[in-house]
C-alpha positions in Angstrom: 2.2 -15.0 3.9 4.4 -13.0 6.2 6.7 -12.0 3.4 3.8 -10.5 1.5 2.7 -8.6 4.6 6.1 -7.1 5.1 6.6 -6.4 1.4 3.3 -4.6 0.9 3.7 -2.6 4.1 7.2 -1.5 3.1 5.9 -0.6 -0.4 3.1 1.5 1.2 5.7 3.1 3.4 7.8 4.1 0.4 4.8 5.2 -1.7 4.1 7.8 1.0 7.7 9.0 0.9 7.9 9.2 -2.9 4.5 10.5 -3.9 3.8 14.0 -2.5 0.0 14.2 -3.1 -2.1 12.1 -0.8 -4.8 11.5 -3.4 -2.3 10.2 -5.9 -0.7 8.0 -3.4 -4.0 6.4 -2.4 -4.9 5.9 -6.0 -1.6 4.2 -6.6 -2.2 1.9 -3.6 -5.7 1.1 -5.0 -4.3 0.4 -8.4 -1.7 -2.0 -7.1 -4.3 -3.8 -5.0 -6.6 -4.1 -8.0 -3.8 -5.6 -10.1 -2.9 -7.9 -7.3 -6.6 -9.0 -7.0 -6.7 -9.7 -10.7 -3.6 -11.8 -10.7 -4.6 -13.6 -7.5 -8.0 -14.1 -5.9 -10.0 -10.9 -5.2 -9.7 -11.3 -1.5 -5.9 -11.0 -1.7 -6.4 -7.7 -3.5 -8.4 -6.4 -0.5 -5.7 -7.8 1.9 -3.0 -6.1 -0.2 -4.8 -2.8 0.0 -5.0 -3.1 3.8 -1.3 -3.8 4.0 -0.4 -1.0 1.6 -2.5 1.4 3.6 -0.9 0.2 6.8 2.5 1.1 5.5 1.2 4.4 4.2 -0.4 5.4 7.5 2.7 4.4 9.5 4.9 6.4 7.2 2.5 9.4 7.3 2.5 9.3 11.1 6.2 9.1 11.5 7.2 11.7 8.8 7.9 15.2 9.8 6.0 16.9 6.9 
């Protein structure tokens, strides 16, 4: 469980660095979470969305854009 948390947080961190538009980045996070929810139980999709957004927000707060 901890590995998924770290992995999704790192993925969210890199999504913010790679995708320049905030709306596109958030849609990408949502798409990844929906796919994760389809392949696993729906609750894990919601959890994955939270972890992706955590990494995204941390990257957004620490970047110098």
